Structure formats: structure tokens, C-alpha cells
C-alpha beads as a LAMMPS data file, in Angstrom:
LAMMPS data file: protein, C-alpha beads

163 atoms
162 bonds

1 atom types
1 bond types

-500.0 500.0 xlo xhi
-500.0 500.0 ylo yhi
-500.0 500.0 zlo zhi

Masses

1 110.0

Atoms # bond

1 1 1 22.539 -272.387 422.599
2 1 1 19.300 -272.883 420.442
3 1 1 19.625 -274.288 416.910
4 1 1 19.750 -271.817 413.995
5 1 1 17.104 -272.276 411.158
6 1 1 15.895 -271.558 407.933
7 1 1 12.987 -272.356 405.681
8 1 1 13.309 -273.759 402.415
9 1 1 10.130 -272.630 399.824
10 1 1 8.704 -272.518 396.702
11 1 1 6.873 -269.505 396.504
12 1 1 5.698 -267.035 393.683
13 1 1 5.316 -263.370 393.675
14 1 1 1.624 -263.017 392.200
15 1 1 2.293 -259.584 391.904
16 1 1 5.506 -259.811 389.655
17 1 1 3.717 -262.344 387.427
18 1 1 0.890 -260.398 386.685
19 1 1 3.071 -257.383 385.917
20 1 1 4.883 -259.509 383.731
21 1 1 1.784 -260.991 381.898
22 1 1 0.419 -257.078 381.498
23 1 1 3.717 -256.349 379.681
24 1 1 3.582 -259.377 377.316
25 1 1 -0.342 -258.244 376.491
26 1 1 0.837 -254.897 375.793
27 1 1 4.020 -256.072 373.427
28 1 1 1.753 -258.709 371.998
29 1 1 -0.597 -255.748 370.915
30 1 1 2.139 -253.422 369.674
31 1 1 4.151 -255.688 367.736
32 1 1 3.928 -255.902 364.102
33 1 1 4.613 -259.462 363.901
34 1 1 1.548 -260.288 365.963
35 1 1 -0.898 -258.427 364.125
36 1 1 -3.999 -260.041 363.114
37 1 1 -2.992 -263.416 364.382
38 1 1 -5.546 -263.468 367.164
39 1 1 -2.626 -263.629 369.974
40 1 1 -3.358 -263.132 373.303
41 1 1 -2.512 -264.007 377.012
42 1 1 -4.768 -263.941 379.851
43 1 1 -5.145 -265.338 383.463
44 1 1 -7.117 -268.615 383.246
45 1 1 -8.286 -268.975 387.069
46 1 1 -5.860 -268.700 390.022
47 1 1 -2.948 -270.814 388.786
48 1 1 -2.883 -270.700 385.255
49 1 1 -2.342 -268.626 382.136
50 1 1 -3.399 -269.224 379.261
51 1 1 -2.337 -268.099 375.600
52 1 1 -4.378 -268.101 372.351
53 1 1 -3.151 -267.744 368.866
54 1 1 -4.385 -268.343 365.295
55 1 1 -1.068 -270.980 364.929
56 1 1 1.057 -272.861 366.799
57 1 1 4.142 -270.449 366.184
58 1 1 2.563 -267.726 367.131
59 1 1 1.611 -269.428 370.505
60 1 1 5.092 -270.207 371.315
61 1 1 6.516 -266.782 370.332
62 1 1 3.990 -265.190 372.835
63 1 1 4.949 -267.902 375.372
64 1 1 8.876 -266.781 374.454
65 1 1 7.777 -263.143 374.822
66 1 1 6.164 -263.971 378.625
67 1 1 9.255 -265.606 379.752
68 1 1 11.295 -262.694 378.519
69 1 1 9.205 -260.599 380.781
70 1 1 9.252 -263.091 383.612
71 1 1 13.194 -263.380 383.729
72 1 1 13.119 -259.578 383.598
73 1 1 11.728 -259.308 386.797
74 1 1 13.849 -261.470 388.615
75 1 1 11.502 -264.632 388.513
76 1 1 12.367 -268.230 387.672
77 1 1 11.555 -269.861 384.567
78 1 1 10.988 -273.042 386.980
79 1 1 7.800 -271.815 388.107
80 1 1 6.200 -272.112 384.763
81 1 1 5.052 -275.300 383.629
82 1 1 4.088 -275.087 379.898
83 1 1 2.430 -277.474 377.804
84 1 1 2.096 -277.735 373.974
85 1 1 -0.157 -275.625 371.821
86 1 1 -3.182 -277.759 371.124
87 1 1 -5.659 -276.861 368.737
88 1 1 -9.094 -275.556 369.515
89 1 1 -11.468 -274.981 366.526
90 1 1 -9.559 -272.297 364.557
91 1 1 -7.050 -271.306 367.068
92 1 1 -4.245 -272.847 369.126
93 1 1 -4.418 -272.434 373.092
94 1 1 -1.356 -272.850 375.252
95 1 1 -1.826 -273.464 379.122
96 1 1 1.133 -272.412 381.481
97 1 1 0.681 -273.768 385.165
98 1 1 2.304 -272.046 388.046
99 1 1 4.314 -274.194 390.263
100 1 1 4.307 -273.179 393.845
101 1 1 5.161 -275.277 396.844
102 1 1 7.689 -278.197 397.182
103 1 1 5.589 -281.405 397.063
104 1 1 6.665 -284.741 398.744
105 1 1 8.972 -286.224 396.359
106 1 1 11.118 -282.820 395.961
107 1 1 11.096 -282.303 399.506
108 1 1 12.681 -285.982 399.739
109 1 1 15.058 -285.577 397.368
110 1 1 16.145 -282.195 398.921
111 1 1 16.203 -283.550 402.152
112 1 1 18.228 -286.489 401.130
113 1 1 20.707 -284.174 398.984
114 1 1 21.189 -282.204 402.405
115 1 1 22.103 -285.562 404.318
116 1 1 24.506 -286.860 401.661
117 1 1 26.426 -283.965 401.033
118 1 1 25.824 -281.389 403.681
119 1 1 27.579 -280.761 406.805
120 1 1 27.185 -283.593 409.548
121 1 1 25.281 -281.537 411.955
122 1 1 22.504 -280.360 409.717
123 1 1 18.889 -281.509 410.226
124 1 1 15.882 -281.041 407.202
125 1 1 12.239 -281.832 408.306
126 1 1 9.665 -281.530 405.861
127 1 1 6.693 -279.579 407.035
128 1 1 3.972 -279.268 404.602
129 1 1 5.091 -277.366 401.407
130 1 1 8.354 -276.311 403.007
131 1 1 11.461 -277.633 404.461
132 1 1 13.047 -276.582 407.658
133 1 1 16.656 -276.764 407.865
134 1 1 18.335 -276.358 411.462
135 1 1 21.812 -276.470 412.676
136 1 1 23.875 -275.597 415.953
137 1 1 25.838 -273.617 413.601
138 1 1 25.199 -270.635 411.362
139 1 1 28.058 -271.345 409.163
140 1 1 26.854 -274.902 407.943
141 1 1 23.432 -273.373 407.157
142 1 1 25.378 -271.339 404.667
143 1 1 27.239 -274.326 403.193
144 1 1 23.318 -275.680 402.657
145 1 1 22.022 -272.775 401.093
146 1 1 25.217 -272.761 398.645
147 1 1 24.838 -276.267 398.166
148 1 1 21.179 -275.933 397.041
149 1 1 21.542 -272.774 395.092
150 1 1 24.453 -274.852 393.401
151 1 1 22.476 -277.740 392.578
152 1 1 19.723 -277.630 389.638
153 1 1 16.674 -278.670 391.309
154 1 1 13.534 -278.658 388.873
155 1 1 11.860 -276.222 391.198
156 1 1 12.451 -272.635 392.152
157 1 1 13.685 -272.333 395.838
158 1 1 13.741 -269.542 397.959
159 1 1 15.364 -269.202 401.371
160 1 1 13.506 -267.581 404.332
161 1 1 12.849 -267.200 407.942
162 1 1 16.704 -267.103 408.583
163 1 1 17.540 -267.461 412.492

Bonds

1 1 1 2
2 1 2 3
3 1 3 4
4 1 4 5
5 1 5 6
6 1 6 7
7 1 7 8
8 1 8 9
9 1 9 10
10 1 10 11
11 1 11 12
12 1 12 13
13 1 13 14
14 1 14 15
15 1 15 16
16 1 16 17
17 1 17 18
18 1 18 19
19 1 19 20
20 1 20 21
21 1 21 22
22 1 22 23
23 1 23 24
24 1 24 25
25 1 25 26
26 1 26 27
27 1 27 28
28 1 28 29
29 1 29 30
30 1 30 31
31 1 31 32
32 1 32 33
33 1 33 34
34 1 34 35
35 1 35 36
36 1 36 37
37 1 37 38
38 1 38 39
39 1 39 40
40 1 40 41
41 1 41 42
42 1 42 43
43 1 43 44
44 1 44 45
45 1 45 46
46 1 46 47
47 1 47 48
48 1 48 49
49 1 49 50
50 1 50 51
51 1 51 52
52 1 52 53
53 1 53 54
54 1 54 55
55 1 55 56
56 1 56 57
57 1 57 58
58 1 58 59
59 1 59 60
60 1 60 61
61 1 61 62
62 1 62 63
63 1 63 64
64 1 64 65
65 1 65 66
66 1 66 67
67 1 67 68
68 1 68 69
69 1 69 70
70 1 70 71
71 1 71 72
72 1 72 73
73 1 73 74
74 1 74 75
75 1 75 76
76 1 76 77
77 1 77 78
78 1 78 79
79 1 79 80
80 1 80 81
81 1 81 82
82 1 82 83
83 1 83 84
84 1 84 85
85 1 85 86
86 1 86 87
87 1 87 88
88 1 88 89
89 1 89 90
90 1 90 91
91 1 91 92
92 1 92 93
93 1 93 94
94 1 94 95
95 1 95 96
96 1 96 97
97 1 97 98
98 1 98 99
99 1 99 100
100 1 100 101
101 1 101 102
102 1 102 103
103 1 103 104
104 1 104 105
105 1 105 106
106 1 106 107
107 1 107 108
108 1 108 109
109 1 109 110
110 1 110 111
111 1 111 112
112 1 112 113
113 1 113 114
114 1 114 115
115 1 115 116
116 1 116 117
117 1 117 118
118 1 118 119
119 1 119 120
120 1 120 121
121 1 121 122
122 1 122 123
123 1 123 124
124 1 124 125
125 1 125 126
126 1 126 127
127 1 127 128
128 1 128 129
129 1 129 130
130 1 130 131
131 1 131 132
132 1 132 133
133 1 133 134
134 1 134 135
135 1 135 136
136 1 136 137
137 1 137 138
138 1 138 139
139 1 139 140
140 1 140 141
141 1 141 142
142 1 142 143
143 1 143 144
144 1 144 145
145 1 145 146
146 1 146 147
147 1 147 148
148 1 148 149
149 1 149 150
150 1 150 151
151 1 151 152
152 1 152 153
153 1 153 154
154 1 154 155
155 1 155 156
156 1 156 157
157 1 157 158
158 1 158 159
159 1 159 160
160 1 160 161
161 1 161 162
162 1 162 163
């Protein structure tokens, strides 16, 4: 019988992130505490989001609103890599990078975790920015998914191509 398998990936639903960003823009435009602060949030290239405000506190407040919208859309906050607000002329800028894909270091860490704590018949292979987990028994694959969901890793994981 052929092995069953699934892929562990870290992907971002860009449409949901865009929707969260647009909701944040609306809320920042309507809320009284943001009036006259020059607070704004927008895309900065393909993978970055930029927040501008006239004070460090306002920039962090916009970030909090954005995080709230991300959570409401069932996205993990682990996809956000927010820096610190930096002064730029009269305003503060905060750049948020979006983390997508599993880098080699995290892939090795997850693979080792599966080898050490997972069932014995499970194999994990690193394939670029994803991890293929295979086993003869589907129950063992379910155990691996539960194991990975239970661990607090610093990246958002999804489990796809379950066969």
C-alpha cells in the first residue's frame, strides 16, 4: 500500500490581509481618536505594510487596530513581523513585513520535532519552503498534525494536500 502524506506550509491569504487592511483604513478614517493625527496604513510593495502617524503611540494604535482585523479574519498574528515606529521627519513610520514560507532553520526544527516526538513510522522531507510528511498509517499523520498544532512555533502553519 502507498504511503499517505500531507504538506506543512506557511502561506498567507493575501486577499484576507488586503480586506483587513481596507477595514483598518476605514476605521482609522472614522475614529475620533485618530482625527488630525495623520494616521494611515497602506501597502508598501508586495510583502510590506506601512503605517504612518504623527506620534509613536498613534502608530502603535493603528497597528493594534490592524491586528484586531487580522484576528477577526481568522489569520494568525504570526504572519506579521512588525518593527518599531521610527521617526521620519515630522511623522513616525512603522513597517510590517509579512512572513510567508518555511525557512530552512524552521523546517529543520519542525522535522526534528516530528522525528523526536512523533510516531516512529513518520518521515518528514524538506521541499523548498514546505515540508512533506509521510507515513503508512493515516492515524500517525493525524498525530503529527495534533503535535504541530500543540507546539508554539514562531510561524503560522497550514496542513494541505492530505492524501
